[in-house]
C-alpha angles and dihedrals in degrees: 000000000000111000093223091054089046091060096041093052091049096228111184113255090221094084090062091066088071092058126087109270094239092054096045092048090050090051091055095045097074117098092346098158092054099043114028093076088062091067111104115236098260092049092046090050091053092047091054095044093051091043095241086133128020124233089241091055090049094048093046091051093050095044091052091049093046094046090053100046111019094077087064101040100031096209099139121052136175089034124196113235117269092236093056092047093050090051089052089049090053089052089051090053091048091052092050091049088058092050094256103138112184099195142285092308093052107156094348117140114244137175125201125219108261093244092073125070121241112190112257095008133104112273106189103151083213090284127126087219088070101031091128101031115132117201115240096196140019119256115243091256092050091050090054091053092045089052089060091059103260120158111220111226098175142299131296117241121256137175116264107295087346092285116152134012093262115086108223134117138169094254104052105010127224131333119224130219116263088236097049119006091202088068128068122269089215120234172039086276090036097129091050094050093045090048089056095043093050092043092241087126130035093208138003143187136200143153133270127209102139102012097304093148096033103045097050088044088059093044092053102035095245132116126261131181131202102193126205105288094251096054099078105006121076093202122082132017140224091292100037101042121183119241090229141030140183116248147161135269128194149176085244138003097262091057091047092052091050091054091044089058087055098051101032121104088234115029095215101133098098125126097022115165134197111278118245100244096199108118095001110148116227128185112208107207093185108173097339092260094311096315095114120059118220133193110252113274100027097096090045092056092048093048090049087057090048088057089058090050090048091051088054089061106265122139110233125191134175104251132193127192115233089232138097111255088205089059089052090052092050090048093048098047093044095052094039094049091046090061090059091073086084086074096048093112091063091048094051096044110088089209093062105023095088092046091066118096113252092245091058092048088052092050092050090050090049088052092051090055093056122103127214086249091057092053093046091049090051090052090051091051090050092051089051089050090056088057093048091051090051089052092051092048091054086065100034137039091211140011118216132194136148118289095224138017095221136036118245108297134197112304086220088068113082094207138336113273094197141014121209091338096314116118119234109226097196136032091252102037089098089067095053092118091075099055093080088073097032095054090047093050085222130145111277122182127192112216121182116254104185140265138293120236089272091057096252112149127227137185143208126227120231111200125192136184116280108282096015093110095132091054092050091050091050089051089052090052090052092047090052089055094055098043134055102200093117090058092069106093126196121247100240121216128203098211137019116243 
């Protein structure tokens, strides 16, 4: 059997466990560098655990793939040297030979978003202020991934301090979409999403405040999940929900769920199955009754996906919150800007002030203009929004709306200044579609929804009630069964013309 055909036909790796080890290893040895990166994360994990592939073979395959394509896409930064990584892979193989299995990511290459510290590695946060900072300790999330046996090959690129859904910074430059490296990968988890879409990474994680897992998921035709804010984060609770949370991304939903079990406070997402869509009630929020502008073609793609869901038996209705979108925007910007006061020392210090990106300086200045009354009013609006979401979820199992308001745009453009003729008055107004989920602190899943005629990908958000993360994930599994968008792979290029 040809190894390439084996992968394309999707034969289950399980049958190989019945073969003699020498034969099965020989089967997997053909064309490894070209093909092994096509294994999804769960399949790759099983292949390593059952010794169908070695960790050295896996690392060699990924390093060859990364060395060929990363110079074009710029997804992975602060890379560890190939020699060190291959030595670590040998150690992983030696441990496995002795029966010492580290976890489901044993020997798998992984890169962490450059907002999180990994002991001994550069931790720049995309800022020139920290261009040479070396992390002294792992973050909690990194330690969880390390405990499952991952080998850290570098960091994934992010915009400066994670601000903006366009991944560029003055240290490493911009990251391109997996489907066109001249276009943005989105952000702030743009490097992670591009790494998945280009198969330079088997799995990836990031954080989401204003769509930072969802938007890059859409721009790279991968899945991303912002969980309820109490699933991964130890701060906050159901009443005092954080504005942001860490979360997983994946090439498919099964991979994403596996990584979620690794980073969650309670790994209770095992044995999830596709939801039976028959009779499921869905509220389609569309453009909030004309409030949100969208680039032409986005709503059409989403509604084409809704037709597939309808055919599977779901009941879909156009839904409208009984809430002022303008109040939500005031609430969002007030609370978001208020968080920027934690960077006031850099703003006030003449040595660091000019090293801050203009958008961050603007946000800090917006924060300084806020009154205590403004912040309190924003908190009251947010509490009322919780109540409105609860009302909506008494009528609907899920709320759906597009993931982004524009398709991937030139990575030379910092942010879109207008959408469909409507001017954007702030650098983040073009991402307003994601704040419905972010302000609610609710589970929000990006599922792919196809491509425009130029081949630019898009996604659709699936929102669930606070705490209904399992149900949202089971919907995503069902959606993946009735669509084939994830099957469309990009044609990777080694150099931009």
